[in-house]
All heavy atoms as a GROMACS GRO file, in nm:
protein
  657
    1MET      N    1  12.427   6.524  20.663
    1MET     CA    2  12.366   6.644  20.724
    1MET      C    3  12.214   6.638  20.700
    1MET      O    4  12.168   6.614  20.596
    1MET     CB    5  12.423   6.767  20.654
    1MET     CG    6  12.351   6.893  20.701
    1MET     SD    7  12.412   7.041  20.617
    1MET     CE    8  12.271   7.140  20.649
    2LYS      N    9  12.143   6.650  20.811
    2LYS     CA   10  12.000   6.663  20.797
    2LYS      C   11  11.957   6.797  20.753
    2LYS      O   12  12.018   6.899  20.800
    2LYS     CB   13  11.934   6.632  20.934
    2LYS     CG   14  11.789   6.635  20.938
    2LYS     CD   15  11.732   6.602  21.074
    2LYS     CE   16  11.585   6.609  21.060
    2LYS     NZ   17  11.519   6.658  21.174
    3SER      N   18  11.863   6.811  20.662
    3SER     CA   19  11.832   6.941  20.603
    3SER      C   20  11.766   7.028  20.716
    3SER      O   21  11.702   6.973  20.805
    3SER     CB   22  11.738   6.925  20.487
    3SER     OG   23  11.617   6.870  20.519
    4SER      N   24  11.784   7.155  20.712
    4SER     CA   25  11.730   7.250  20.808
    4SER      C   26  11.673   7.373  20.737
    4SER      O   27  11.719   7.404  20.628
    4SER     CB   28  11.829   7.282  20.911
    4SER     OG   29  11.943   7.348  20.858
    5SER      N   30  11.583   7.438  20.802
    5SER     CA   31  11.516   7.558  20.749
    5SER      C   32  11.613   7.676  20.726
    5SER      O   33  11.712   7.687  20.803
    5SER     CB   34  11.410   7.600  20.847
    5SER     OG   35  11.341   7.707  20.797
    6VAL      N   36  11.589   7.745  20.619
    6VAL     CA   37  11.676   7.859  20.588
    6VAL      C   38  11.586   7.967  20.528
    6VAL      O   39  11.488   7.937  20.459
    6VAL     CB   40  11.791   7.817  20.495
    6VAL    CG1   41  11.739   7.766  20.366
    6VAL    CG2   42  11.889   7.934  20.465
    7GLN      N   43  11.617   8.092  20.555
    7GLN     CA   44  11.550   8.205  20.486
    7GLN      C   45  11.633   8.257  20.379
    7GLN      O   46  11.751   8.287  20.395
    7GLN     CB   47  11.528   8.324  20.593
    7GLN     CG   48  11.434   8.281  20.707
    7GLN     CD   49  11.430   8.390  20.810
    7GLN    OE1   50  11.509   8.473  20.818
    7GLN    NE2   51  11.320   8.389  20.886
    8VAL      N   52  11.574   8.272  20.259
    8VAL     CA   53  11.652   8.314  20.137
    8VAL      C   54  11.596   8.440  20.079
    8VAL      O   55  11.472   8.453  20.069
    8VAL     CB   56  11.648   8.198  20.028
    8VAL    CG1   57  11.721   8.238  19.902
    8VAL    CG2   58  11.706   8.068  20.087
    9THR      N   59  11.686   8.534  20.039
    9THR     CA   60  11.656   8.651  19.966
    9THR      C   61  11.682   8.630  19.831
    9THR      O   62  11.797   8.588  19.793
    9THR     CB   63  11.734   8.775  20.022
    9THR    OG1   64  11.708   8.787  20.165
    9THR    CG2   65  11.701   8.901  19.957
   10LEU      N   66  11.591   8.663  19.740
   10LEU     CA   67  11.602   8.642  19.592
   10LEU      C   68  11.607   8.781  19.519
   10LEU      O   69  11.556   8.886  19.565
   10LEU     CB   70  11.479   8.566  19.537
   10LEU     CG   71  11.460   8.431  19.598
   10LEU    CD1   72  11.327   8.384  19.541
   10LEU    CD2   73  11.569   8.337  19.568
   11ASN      N   74  11.677   8.783  19.405
   11ASN     CA   75  11.683   8.899  19.316
   11ASN      C   76  11.556   8.897  19.223
   11ASN      O   77  11.480   8.802  19.229
   11ASN     CB   78  11.808   8.910  19.247
   11ASN     CG   79  11.840   8.803  19.150
   11ASN    OD1   80  11.750   8.733  19.106
   11ASN    ND2   81  11.969   8.799  19.105
   12SER      N   82  11.554   8.987  19.136
   12SER     CA   83  11.434   8.995  19.038
   12SER      C   84  11.430   8.872  18.940
   12SER      O   85  11.331   8.845  18.883
   12SER     CB   86  11.443   9.124  18.957
   12SER     OG   87  11.559   9.125  18.879
   13LYS      N   88  11.541   8.804  18.930
   13LYS     CA   89  11.541   8.679  18.843
   13LYS      C   90  11.519   8.552  18.925
   13LYS      O   91  11.549   8.447  18.879
   13LYS     CB   92  11.671   8.669  18.765
   13LYS     CG   93  11.690   8.789  18.664
   13LYS     CD   94  11.821   8.779  18.592
   13LYS     CE   95  11.830   8.895  18.499
   13LYS     NZ   96  11.954   8.893  18.419
   14ASN      N   97  11.474   8.567  19.051
   14ASN     CA   98  11.455   8.453  19.143
   14ASN      C   99  11.580   8.372  19.168
   14ASN      O  100  11.574   8.254  19.191
   14ASN     CB  101  11.342   8.361  19.096
   14ASN     CG  102  11.208   8.424  19.109
   14ASN    OD1  103  11.185   8.501  19.210
   14ASN    ND2  104  11.117   8.404  19.016
   15MET      N  105  11.690   8.442  19.176
   15MET     CA  106  11.818   8.377  19.216
   15MET      C  107  11.859   8.426  19.349
   15MET      O  108  11.842   8.543  19.386
   15MET     CB  109  11.930   8.416  19.110
   15MET     CG  110  11.899   8.368  18.971
   15MET     SD  111  11.886   8.195  18.953
   15MET     CE  112  12.053   8.151  18.924
   16PRO      N  113  11.913   8.335  19.437
   16PRO     CA  114  11.945   8.371  19.573
   16PRO      C  115  12.062   8.480  19.576
   16PRO      O  116  12.154   8.473  19.505
   16PRO     CB  117  12.000   8.247  19.634
   16PRO     CG  118  11.951   8.139  19.550
   16PRO     CD  119  11.938   8.196  19.411
   17THR      N  120  12.044   8.583  19.659
   17THR     CA  121  12.146   8.681  19.681
   17THR      C  122  12.195   8.682  19.820
   17THR      O  123  12.309   8.736  19.850
   17THR     CB  124  12.095   8.826  19.654
   17THR    OG1  125  11.977   8.849  19.735
   17THR    CG2  126  12.043   8.839  19.506
   18ALA      N  127  12.124   8.622  19.913
   18ALA     CA  128  12.166   8.608  20.054
   18ALA      C  129  12.076   8.507  20.124
   18ALA      O  130  11.967   8.473  20.072
   18ALA     CB  131  12.151   8.742  20.128
   19PHE      N  132  12.123   8.456  20.234
   19PHE     CA  133  12.040   8.362  20.313
   19PHE      C  134  12.076   8.367  20.464
   19PHE      O  135  12.182   8.412  20.497
   19PHE     CB  136  12.045   8.219  20.261
   19PHE     CG  137  12.180   8.159  20.262
   19PHE    CD1  138  12.227   8.086  20.373
   19PHE    CD2  139  12.266   8.163  20.151
   19PHE    CE1  140  12.352   8.023  20.372
   19PHE    CE2  141  12.389   8.108  20.148
   19PHE     CZ  142  12.432   8.039  20.260
   20LYS      N  143  11.979   8.347  20.542
   20LYS     CA  144  12.001   8.338  20.685
   20LYS      C  145  11.984   8.196  20.735
   20LYS      O  146  11.878   8.137  20.710
   20LYS     CB  147  11.895   8.429  20.756
   20LYS     CG  148  11.922   8.442  20.910
   20LYS     CD  149  11.830   8.539  20.976
   20LYS     CE  150  11.851   8.551  21.120
   20LYS     NZ  151  11.751   8.642  21.184
   21TRP      N  152  12.079   8.147  20.796
   21TRP     CA  153  12.083   8.004  20.843
   21TRP      C  154  12.154   7.996  20.984
   21TRP      O  155  12.257   8.050  20.994
   21TRP     CB  156  12.155   7.925  20.743
   21TRP     CG  157  12.165   7.773  20.776
   21TRP    CD1  158  12.061   7.688  20.796
   21TRP    CD2  159  12.287   7.698  20.782
   21TRP    NE1  160  12.110   7.567  20.823
   21TRP    CE2  161  12.244   7.565  20.815
   21TRP    CE3  162  12.418   7.723  20.772
   21TRP    CZ2  163  12.332   7.464  20.830
   21TRP    CZ3  164  12.507   7.621  20.786
   21TRP    CH2  165  12.466   7.487  20.822
   22LEU      N  166  12.090   7.935  21.074
   22LEU     CA  167  12.138   7.921  21.206
   22LEU      C  168  12.177   8.060  21.266
   22LEU      O  169  12.281   8.079  21.326
   22LEU     CB  170  12.260   7.827  21.218
   22LEU     CG  171  12.232   7.687  21.169
   22LEU    CD1  172  12.358   7.600  21.172
   22LEU    CD2  173  12.126   7.618  21.254
   23GLU      N  174  12.083   8.157  21.250
   23GLU     CA  175  12.097   8.294  21.304
   23GLU      C  176  12.220   8.373  21.241
   23GLU      O  177  12.254   8.470  21.297
   23GLU     CB  178  12.104   8.290  21.453
   23GLU     CG  179  11.986   8.226  21.523
   23GLU     CD  180  11.853   8.293  21.488
   23GLU    OE1  181  11.850   8.418  21.478
   23GLU    OE2  182  11.756   8.222  21.465
   24ARG      N  183  12.271   8.324  21.128
   24ARG     CA  184  12.385   8.392  21.067
   24ARG      C  185  12.344   8.431  20.922
   24ARG      O  186  12.284   8.348  20.849
   24ARG     CB  187  12.502   8.315  21.075
   24ARG     CG  188  12.632   8.379  21.021
   24ARG     CD  189  12.750   8.290  21.054
   24ARG     NE  190  12.867   8.353  20.992
   24ARG     CZ  191  12.980   8.290  20.968
   24ARG    NH1  192  12.992   8.164  21.004
   24ARG    NH2  193  13.078   8.360  20.914
   25VAL      N  194  12.381   8.551  20.885
   25VAL     CA  195  12.349   8.592  20.743
   25VAL      C  196  12.469   8.567  20.649
   25VAL      O  197  12.578   8.604  20.689
   25VAL     CB  198  12.310   8.746  20.741
   25VAL    CG1  199  12.293   8.789  20.597
   25VAL    CG2  200  12.184   8.766  20.817
   26TYR      N  201  12.441   8.515  20.535
   26TYR     CA  202  12.542   8.479  20.430
   26TYR      C  203  12.508   8.550  20.309
   26TYR      O  204  12.394   8.555  20.260
   26TYR     CB  205  12.550   8.333  20.406
   26TYR     CG  206  12.586   8.243  20.518
   26TYR    CD1  207  12.490   8.212  20.609
   26TYR    CD2  208  12.713   8.203  20.535
   26TYR    CE1  209  12.516   8.133  20.726
   26TYR    CE2  210  12.749   8.124  20.648
   26TYR     CZ  211  12.649   8.088  20.740
   26TYR     OH  212  12.678   8.005  20.845
   27ARG      N  213  12.603   8.623  20.245
   27ARG     CA  214  12.579   8.690  20.110
   27ARG      C  215  12.635   8.593  20.000
   27ARG      O  216  12.743   8.547  20.009
   27ARG     CB  217  12.653   8.823  20.113
   27ARG     CG  218  12.585   8.924  20.196
   27ARG     CD  219  12.650   9.056  20.189
   27ARG     NE  220  12.576   9.161  20.255
   27ARG     CZ  221  12.561   9.172  20.381
   27ARG    NH1  222  12.602   9.079  20.466
   27ARG    NH2  223  12.494   9.272  20.440
   28VAL      N  224  12.549   8.581  19.901
   28VAL     CA  225  12.587   8.496  19.790
   28VAL      C  226  12.679   8.571  19.689
   28VAL      O  227  12.640   8.674  19.643
   28VAL     CB  228  12.462   8.452  19.717
   28VAL    CG1  229  12.493   8.366  19.586
   28VAL    CG2  230  12.374   8.361  19.809
   29LYS      N  231  12.791   8.516  19.669
   29LYS     CA  232  12.887   8.578  19.574
   29LYS      C  233  12.861   8.525  19.438
   29LYS      O  234  12.871   8.598  19.338
   29LYS     CB  235  13.028   8.536  19.616
   29LYS     CG  236  13.139   8.590  19.517
   29LYS     CD  237  13.276   8.548  19.572
   29LYS     CE  238  13.385   8.582  19.470
   29LYS     NZ  239  13.512   8.533  19.514
   30GLU      N  240  12.827   8.396  19.423
   30GLU     CA  241  12.808   8.331  19.301
   30GLU      C  242  12.708   8.213  19.305
   30GLU      O  243  12.718   8.137  19.397
   30GLU     CB  244  12.937   8.280  19.246
   30GLU     CG  245  12.928   8.202  19.113
   30GLU     CD  246  13.063   8.142  19.067
   30GLU    OE1  247  13.151   8.129  19.156
   30GLU    OE2  248  13.074   8.105  18.957
   31VAL      N  249  12.618   8.208  19.210
   31VAL     CA  250  12.532   8.087  19.195
   31VAL      C  251  12.608   7.995  19.100
   31VAL      O  252  12.619   8.026  18.982
   31VAL     CB  253  12.388   8.116  19.143
   31VAL    CG1  254  12.313   7.996  19.117
   31VAL    CG2  255  12.323   8.208  19.237
   32GLN      N  256  12.659   7.885  19.149
   32GLN     CA  257  12.743   7.796  19.070
   32GLN      C  258  12.661   7.706  18.981
   32GLN      O  259  12.699   7.668  18.868
   32GLN     CB  260  12.837   7.717  19.159
   32GLN     CG  261  12.934   7.797  19.231
   32GLN     CD  262  13.032   7.712  19.312
   32GLN    OE1  263  12.996   7.603  19.356
   32GLN    NE2  264  13.152   7.767  19.330
   33GLU      N  265  12.542   7.665  19.034
   33GLU     CA  266  12.462   7.571  18.965
   33GLU      C  267  12.315   7.581  19.007
   33GLU      O  268  12.293   7.611  19.122
   33GLU     CB  269  12.513   7.427  18.984
   33GLU     CG  270  12.456   7.320  18.891
   33GLU     CD  271  12.531   7.186  18.901
   33GLU    OE1  272  12.625   7.179  18.979
   33GLU    OE2  273  12.481   7.094  18.837
   34CYS      N  274  12.224   7.554  18.918
   34CYS     CA  275  12.079   7.554  18.953
   34CYS      C  276  12.020   7.439  18.877
   34CYS      O  277  12.044   7.417  18.756
   34CYS     CB  278  12.013   7.688  18.909
   34CYS     SG  279  11.837   7.691  18.935
   35TRP      N  280  11.940   7.360  18.941
   35TRP     CA  281  11.864   7.245  18.877
   35TRP      C  282  11.735   7.214  18.952
   35TRP      O  283  11.712   7.252  19.059
   35TRP     CB  284  11.956   7.125  18.870
   35TRP     CG  285  11.986   7.058  19.011
   35TRP    CD1  286  11.920   6.949  19.060
   35TRP    CD2  287  12.091   7.094  19.098
   35TRP    NE1  288  11.975   6.916  19.182
   35TRP    CE2  289  12.078   7.006  19.204
   35TRP    CE3  290  12.187   7.194  19.104
   35TRP    CZ2  291  12.161   7.017  19.318
   35TRP    CZ3  292  12.269   7.202  19.218
   35TRP    CH2  293  12.258   7.111  19.318
   36ARG      N  294  11.648   7.148  18.877
   36ARG     CA  295  11.514   7.114  18.928
   36ARG      C  296  11.497   6.963  18.921
   36ARG      O  297  11.547   6.901  18.835
   36ARG     CB  298  11.401   7.173  18.840
   36ARG     CG  299  11.392   7.322  18.856
   36ARG     CD  300  11.280   7.379  18.774
   36ARG     NE  301  11.275   7.520  18.801
   36ARG     CZ  302  11.158   7.588  18.820
   36ARG    NH1  303  11.049   7.537  18.806
   36ARG    NH2  304  11.169   7.719  18.830
   37LEU      N  305  11.429   6.916  19.028
   37LEU     CA  306  11.395   6.775  19.033
   37LEU      C  307  11.248   6.762  19.058
   37LEU      O  308  11.183   6.835  19.133
   37LEU     CB  309  11.479   6.703  19.149
   37LEU     CG  310  11.623   6.699  19.135
   37LEU    CD1  311  11.684   6.639  19.256
   37LEU    CD2  312  11.674   6.622  19.013
   38MET      N  313  11.193   6.658  19.008
   38MET     CA  314  11.053   6.626  19.031
   38MET      C  315  11.051   6.506  19.118
   38MET      O  316  11.110   6.399  19.087
   38MET     CB  317  10.984   6.592  18.897
   38MET     CG  318  10.836   6.580  18.910
   38MET     SD  319  10.767   6.741  18.971
   38MET     CE  320  10.600   6.704  18.970
   39GLY      N  321  10.988   6.513  19.233
   39GLY     CA  322  10.990   6.406  19.328
   39GLY      C  323  10.896   6.299  19.288
   39GLY      O  324  10.830   6.298  19.179
   40ALA      N  325  10.889   6.196  19.368
   40ALA     CA  326  10.800   6.083  19.336
   40ALA      C  327  10.655   6.122  19.363
   40ALA      O  328  10.614   6.124  19.480
   40ALA     CB  329  10.836   5.963  19.432
   41TRP      N  330  10.583   6.158  19.256
   41TRP     CA  331  10.446   6.210  19.269
   41TRP      C  332  10.357   6.113  19.344
   41TRP      O  333  10.263   6.146  19.420
   41TRP     CB  334  10.389   6.244  19.134
   41TRP     CG  335  10.391   6.134  19.037
   41TRP    CD1  336  10.488   6.101  18.944
   41TRP    CD2  337  10.289   6.033  19.016
   41TRP    NE1  338  10.450   5.993  18.867
   41TRP    CE2  339  10.335   5.953  18.918
   41TRP    CE3  340  10.174   6.010  19.089
   41TRP    CZ2  341  10.257   5.839  18.880
   41TRP    CZ3  342  10.095   5.902  19.042
   41TRP    CH2  343  10.138   5.818  18.940
   42TRP      N  344  10.382   5.977  19.327
   42TRP     CA  345  10.299   5.882  19.389
   42TRP      C  346  10.321   5.875  19.542
   42TRP      O  347  10.240   5.821  19.612
   42TRP     CB  348  10.332   5.739  19.336
   42TRP     CG  349  10.478   5.708  19.336
   42TRP    CD1  350  10.542   5.637  19.438
   42TRP    CD2  351  10.577   5.728  19.238
   42TRP    NE1  352  10.680   5.623  19.406
   42TRP    CE2  353  10.700   5.677  19.287
   42TRP    CE3  354  10.579   5.794  19.118
   42TRP    CZ2  355  10.819   5.695  19.212
   42TRP    CZ3  356  10.696   5.805  19.038
   42TRP    CH2  357  10.809   5.755  19.096
   43ASP      N  358  10.429   5.938  19.590
   43ASP     CA  359  10.448   5.953  19.738
   43ASP      C  360  10.423   6.097  19.783
   43ASP      O  361  10.455   6.138  19.891
   43ASP     CB  362  10.600   5.930  19.769
   43ASP     CG  363  10.631   5.775  19.766
   43ASP    OD1  364  10.533   5.696  19.781
   43ASP    OD2  365  10.742   5.738  19.742
   44GLY      N  366  10.359   6.175  19.694
   44GLY     CA  367  10.321   6.314  19.736
   44GLY      C  368  10.430   6.411  19.725
   44GLY      O  369  10.419   6.524  19.782
   45GLU      N  370  10.544   6.373  19.668
   45GLU     CA  371  10.655   6.470  19.653
   45GLU      C  372  10.632   6.551  19.518
   45GLU      O  373  10.586   6.497  19.420
   45GLU     CB  374  10.789   6.394  19.643
   45GLU     CG  375  10.814   6.316  19.768
   45GLU     CD  376  10.937   6.228  19.745
   45GLU    OE1  377  11.007   6.232  19.641
   45GLU    OE2  378  10.974   6.154  19.842
   46GLY      N  379  10.666   6.680  19.530
   46GLY     CA  380  10.657   6.763  19.416
   46GLY      C  381  10.787   6.816  19.360
   46GLY      O  382  10.890   6.755  19.387
   47GLU      N  383  10.780   6.922  19.297
   47GLU     CA  384  10.895   6.980  19.227
   47GLU      C  385  10.980   7.053  19.332
   47GLU      O  386  10.937   7.122  19.421
   47GLU     CB  387  10.855   7.080  19.121
   47GLU     CG  388  10.964   7.141  19.035
   47GLU     CD  389  10.916   7.233  18.932
   47GLU    OE1  390  10.796   7.258  18.922
   47GLU    OE2  391  11.005   7.276  18.852
   48GLN      N  392  11.107   7.041  19.308
   48GLN     CA  393  11.209   7.117  19.397
   48GLN      C  394  11.318   7.181  19.311
   48GLN      O  395  11.361   7.120  19.211
   48GLN     CB  396  11.277   7.016  19.493
   48GLN     CG  397  11.182   6.954  19.587
   48GLN     CD  398  11.248   6.857  19.676
   48GLN    OE1  399  11.343   6.783  19.639
   48GLN    NE2  400  11.205   6.833  19.802
   49THR      N  401  11.359   7.296  19.342
   49THR     CA  402  11.462   7.370  19.278
   49THR      C  403  11.586   7.381  19.368
   49THR      O  404  11.563   7.419  19.487
   49THR     CB  405  11.424   7.511  19.229
   49THR    OG1  406  11.304   7.491  19.145
   49THR    CG2  407  11.531   7.574  19.155
   50TYR      N  408  11.702   7.338  19.319
   50TYR     CA  409  11.823   7.341  19.403
   50TYR      C  410  11.917   7.449  19.346
   50TYR      O  411  11.926   7.474  19.225
   50TYR     CB  412  11.896   7.208  19.396
   50TYR     CG  413  11.826   7.097  19.464
   50TYR    CD1  414  11.722   7.031  19.407
   50TYR    CD2  415  11.864   7.061  19.589
   50TYR    CE1  416  11.652   6.926  19.468
   50TYR    CE2  417  11.799   6.957  19.661
   50TYR     CZ  418  11.696   6.891  19.597
   50TYR     OH  419  11.632   6.794  19.666
   51PHE      N  420  11.986   7.513  19.443
   51PHE     CA  421  12.088   7.615  19.402
   51PHE      C  422  12.223   7.579  19.475
   51PHE      O  423  12.221   7.565  19.599
   51PHE     CB  424  12.046   7.754  19.445
   51PHE     CG  425  11.927   7.805  19.379
   51PHE    CD1  426  11.801   7.777  19.424
   51PHE    CD2  427  11.941   7.879  19.259
   51PHE    CE1  428  11.684   7.834  19.360
   51PHE    CE2  429  11.828   7.924  19.196
   51PHE     CZ  430  11.703   7.901  19.243
   52ARG      N  431  12.330   7.565  19.402
   52ARG     CA  432  12.460   7.555  19.471
   52ARG      C  433  12.522   7.688  19.459
   52ARG      O  434  12.544   7.744  19.355
   52ARG     CB  435  12.549   7.453  19.402
   52ARG     CG  436  12.686   7.438  19.468
   52ARG     CD  437  12.770   7.332  19.408
   52ARG     NE  438  12.713   7.198  19.426
   52ARG     CZ  439  12.683   7.116  19.327
   52ARG    NH1  440  12.721   7.136  19.202
   52ARG    NH2  441  12.623   6.996  19.354
   53VAL      N  442  12.546   7.744  19.582
   53VAL     CA  443  12.602   7.888  19.582
   53VAL      C  444  12.731   7.894  19.661
   53VAL      O  445  12.760   7.814  19.747
   53VAL     CB  446  12.498   7.979  19.647
   53VAL    CG1  447  12.364   7.981  19.578
   53VAL    CG2  448  12.475   7.948  19.796
   54GLN      N  449  12.810   7.995  19.624
   54GLN     CA  450  12.933   8.026  19.703
   54GLN      C  451  12.910   8.165  19.772
   54GLN      O  452  12.856   8.250  19.708
   54GLN     CB  453  13.055   8.040  19.611
   54GLN     CG  454  13.180   8.068  19.686
   54GLN     CD  455  13.303   8.075  19.593
   54GLN    OE1  456  13.298   8.083  19.470
   54GLN    NE2  457  13.421   8.073  19.655
   55THR      N  458  12.946   8.167  19.892
   55THR     CA  459  12.923   8.287  19.976
   55THR      C  460  13.048   8.383  19.964
   55THR      O  461  13.152   8.336  19.921
   55THR     CB  462  12.894   8.261  20.123
   55THR    OG1  463  13.010   8.202  20.183
   55THR    CG2  464  12.775   8.168  20.132
   56ASP      N  465  13.030   8.504  20.011
   56ASP     CA  466  13.146   8.597  20.009
   56ASP      C  467  13.262   8.554  20.105
   56ASP      O  468  13.367   8.602  20.089
   56ASP     CB  469  13.093   8.741  20.050
   56ASP     CG  470  13.021   8.749  20.176
   56ASP    OD1  471  12.986   8.640  20.241
   56ASP    OD2  472  12.996   8.861  20.225
   57LYS      N  473  13.233   8.459  20.194
   57LYS     CA  474  13.335   8.408  20.282
   57LYS      C  475  13.394   8.277  20.227
   57LYS      O  476  13.480   8.220  20.297
   57LYS     CB  477  13.276   8.390  20.417
   57LYS     CG  478  13.235   8.524  20.481
   57LYS     CD  479  13.189   8.500  20.628
   57LYS     CE  480  13.157   8.624  20.700
   57LYS     NZ  481  13.101   8.739  20.632
   58GLY      N  482  13.352   8.239  20.108
   58GLY     CA  483  13.411   8.119  20.045
   58GLY      C  484  13.346   7.987  20.059
   58GLY      O  485  13.377   7.897  19.988
   59GLY      N  486  13.245   7.971  20.149
   59GLY     CA  487  13.181   7.842  20.164
   59GLY      C  488  13.085   7.807  20.055
   59GLY      O  489  13.041   7.898  19.979
   60ILE      N  490  13.068   7.677  20.024
   60ILE     CA  491  12.976   7.636  19.924
   60ILE      C  492  12.852   7.574  19.996
   60ILE      O  493  12.871   7.488  20.085
   60ILE     CB  494  13.040   7.527  19.838
   60ILE    CG1  495  13.172   7.577  19.772
   60ILE    CG2  496  12.941   7.474  19.726
   60ILE    CD1  497  13.153   7.691  19.671
   61TYR      N  498  12.731   7.610  19.950
   61TYR     CA  499  12.609   7.566  20.014
   61TYR      C  500  12.512   7.523  19.909
   61TYR      O  501  12.506   7.585  19.808
   61TYR     CB  502  12.549   7.685  20.098
   61TYR     CG  503  12.643   7.726  20.210
   61TYR    CD1  504  12.743   7.824  20.184
   61TYR    CD2  505  12.631   7.680  20.345
   61TYR    CE1  506  12.827   7.866  20.282
   61TYR    CE2  507  12.720   7.717  20.436
   61TYR     CZ  508  12.814   7.817  20.406
   61TYR     OH  509  12.904   7.861  20.501
   62GLU      N  510  12.428   7.421  19.943
   62GLU     CA  511  12.320   7.383  19.851
   62GLU      C  512  12.190   7.414  19.922
   62GLU      O  513  12.158   7.367  20.030
   62GLU     CB  514  12.328   7.241  19.814
   62GLU     CG  515  12.430   7.215  19.705
   62GLU     CD  516  12.434   7.079  19.652
   62GLU    OE1  517  12.340   6.991  19.680
   62GLU    OE2  518  12.528   7.043  19.581
   63LEU      N  519  12.112   7.501  19.852
   63LEU     CA  520  11.982   7.543  19.898
   63LEU      C  521  11.875   7.477  19.815
   63LEU      O  522  11.894   7.459  19.702
   63LEU     CB  523  11.964   7.695  19.891
   63LEU     CG  524  12.077   7.779  19.951
   63LEU    CD1  525  12.061   7.923  19.907
   63LEU    CD2  526  12.069   7.768  20.104
   64CYS      N  527  11.756   7.433  19.879
   64CYS     CA  528  11.656   7.374  19.808
   64CYS      C  529  11.525   7.445  19.836
   64CYS      O  530  11.488   7.471  19.954
   64CYS     CB  531  11.644   7.231  19.852
   64CYS     SG  532  11.503   7.140  19.776
   65PHE      N  533  11.449   7.474  19.724
   65PHE     CA  534  11.319   7.532  19.741
   65PHE      C  535  11.215   7.422  19.702
   65PHE      O  536  11.215   7.369  19.590
   65PHE     CB  537  11.300   7.656  19.655
   65PHE     CG  538  11.162   7.715  19.666
   65PHE    CD1  539  11.125   7.782  19.780
   65PHE    CD2  540  11.072   7.704  19.558
   65PHE    CE1  541  11.002   7.837  19.793
   65PHE    CE2  542  10.943   7.763  19.578
   65PHE     CZ  543  10.910   7.829  19.694
   66ASP      N  544  11.125   7.393  19.794
   66ASP     CA  545  11.018   7.298  19.768
   66ASP      C  546  10.897   7.377  19.726
   66ASP      O  547  10.843   7.452  19.798
   66ASP     CB  548  10.985   7.220  19.899
   66ASP     CG  549  10.884   7.109  19.881
   66ASP    OD1  550  10.774   7.142  19.814
   66ASP    OD2  551  10.907   6.995  19.925
   67HIS      N  552  10.854   7.356  19.602
   67HIS     CA  553  10.747   7.440  19.544
   67HIS      C  554  10.613   7.405  19.605
   67HIS      O  555  10.534   7.499  19.624
   67HIS     CB  556  10.741   7.414  19.396
   67HIS     CG  557  10.857   7.469  19.319
   67HIS    ND1  558  10.863   7.590  19.260
   67HIS    CD2  559  10.985   7.411  19.299
   67HIS    CE1  560  10.980   7.610  19.205
   67HIS    NE2  561  11.058   7.504  19.225
   68ASP      N  562  10.585   7.289  19.644
   68ASP     CA  563  10.461   7.252  19.708
   68ASP      C  564  10.439   7.311  19.844
   68ASP      O  565  10.331   7.360  19.888
   68ASP     CB  566  10.438   7.104  19.716
   68ASP     CG  567  10.408   7.037  19.584
   68ASP    OD1  568  10.379   7.110  19.482
   68ASP    OD2  569  10.424   6.914  19.572
   69LYS      N  570  10.552   7.315  19.929
   69LYS     CA  571  10.552   7.361  20.059
   69LYS      C  572  10.584   7.514  20.067
   69LYS      O  573  10.574   7.566  20.177
   69LYS     CB  574  10.650   7.284  20.147
   69LYS     CG  575  10.610   7.138  20.156
   69LYS     CD  576  10.715   7.062  20.233
   69LYS     CE  577  10.685   6.911  20.244
   69LYS     NZ  578  10.788   6.835  20.308
   70SER      N  579  10.638   7.570  19.957
   70SER     CA  580  10.690   7.706  19.955
   70SER      C  581  10.785   7.724  20.068
   70SER      O  582  10.779   7.820  20.146
   70SER     CB  583  10.575   7.810  19.964
   70SER     OG  584  10.497   7.804  19.850
   71ALA      N  585  10.882   7.632  20.080
   71ALA     CA  586  10.981   7.636  20.187
   71ALA      C  587  11.121   7.610  20.138
   71ALA      O  588  11.142   7.532  20.049
   71ALA     CB  589  10.942   7.530  20.292
   72TRP      N  590  11.215   7.679  20.196
   72TRP     CA  591  11.354   7.661  20.176
   72TRP      C  592  11.427   7.572  20.273
   72TRP      O  593  11.393   7.587  20.398
   72TRP     CB  594  11.430   7.799  20.172
   72TRP     CG  595  11.398   7.878  20.055
   72TRP    CD1  596  11.300   7.973  20.043
   72TRP    CD2  597  11.469   7.884  19.928
   72TRP    NE1  598  11.302   8.033  19.918
   72TRP    CE2  599  11.410   7.978  19.849
   72TRP    CE3  600  11.582   7.817  19.881
   72TRP    CZ2  601  11.445   8.005  19.720
   72TRP    CZ3  602  11.612   7.840  19.754
   72TRP    CH2  603  11.557   7.934  19.675
   73THR      N  604  11.519   7.490  20.237
   73THR     CA  605  11.600   7.415  20.331
   73THR      C  606  11.748   7.419  20.282
   73THR      O  607  11.777   7.433  20.164
   73THR     CB  608  11.560   7.263  20.340
   73THR    OG1  609  11.548   7.209  20.208
   73THR    CG2  610  11.421   7.257  20.411
   74MET      N  611  11.836   7.402  20.377
   74MET     CA  612  11.982   7.383  20.352
   74MET      C  613  12.001   7.239  20.344
   74MET      O  614  11.970   7.164  20.439
   74MET     CB  615  12.058   7.442  20.471
   74MET     CG  616  12.206   7.429  20.459
   74MET     SD  617  12.274   7.516  20.330
   74MET     CE  618  12.251   7.684  20.392
   75VAL      N  619  12.060   7.190  20.236
   75VAL     CA  620  12.083   7.045  20.220
   75VAL      C  621  12.222   7.004  20.218
   75VAL      O  622  12.254   6.882  20.241
   75VAL     CB  623  12.010   6.995  20.090
   75VAL    CG1  624  11.858   7.004  20.107
   75VAL    CG2  625  12.056   7.064  19.966
   76LEU      N  626  12.319   7.092  20.199
   76LEU     CA  627  12.459   7.060  20.196
   76LEU      C  628  12.545   7.180  20.226
   76LEU      O  629  12.520   7.290  20.186
   76LEU     CB  630  12.500   7.012  20.055
   76LEU     CG  631  12.644   6.960  20.033
   76LEU    CD1  632  12.674   6.838  20.114
   76LEU    CD2  633  12.672   6.945  19.885
   77VAL      N  634  12.654   7.152  20.304
   77VAL     CA  635  12.747   7.262  20.341
   77VAL      C  636  12.890   7.210  20.312
   77VAL      O  637  12.924   7.095  20.356
   77VAL     CB  638  12.732   7.297  20.490
   77VAL    CG1  639  12.842   7.401  20.528
   77VAL    CG2  640  12.596   7.346  20.526
   78GLN      N  641  12.972   7.287  20.242
   78GLN     CA  642  13.111   7.253  20.213
   78GLN      C  643  13.187   7.383  20.251
   78GLN      O  644  13.191   7.475  20.170
   78GLN     CB  645  13.134   7.214  20.072
   78GLN     CG  646  13.061   7.093  20.026
   78GLN     CD  647  13.085   7.066  19.883
   78GLN    OE1  648  13.110   7.155  19.800
   78GLN    NE2  649  13.074   6.935  19.840
   79ASP      N  650  13.247   7.384  20.369
   79ASP     CA  651  13.322   7.508  20.407
   79ASP      C  652  13.458   7.509  20.342
   79ASP      O  653  13.539   7.428  20.354
   79ASP     CB  654  13.339   7.514  20.562
   79ASP     CG  655  13.208   7.566  20.621
   79ASP    OD1  656  13.143   7.657  20.571
   79ASP    OD2  657  13.172   7.511  20.726
   0.00000   0.00000   0.00000
């Protein structure tokens, strides 16, 4: 899957509570995992934070926040 843009709503602890992807709103039931990766700085890549979340409809999604670009992307979908 090619990553695509997503709008994410965060709570006061900066954890996703909902996201809008492909014109559809998903509510996050559980954040299953969160991790950070540092990209190849020599290629201009910066820090990224990933969240694996389960929605209220049961799907599993991986969201990525690129700190340098201040942008969210959807990187994985498991329905």
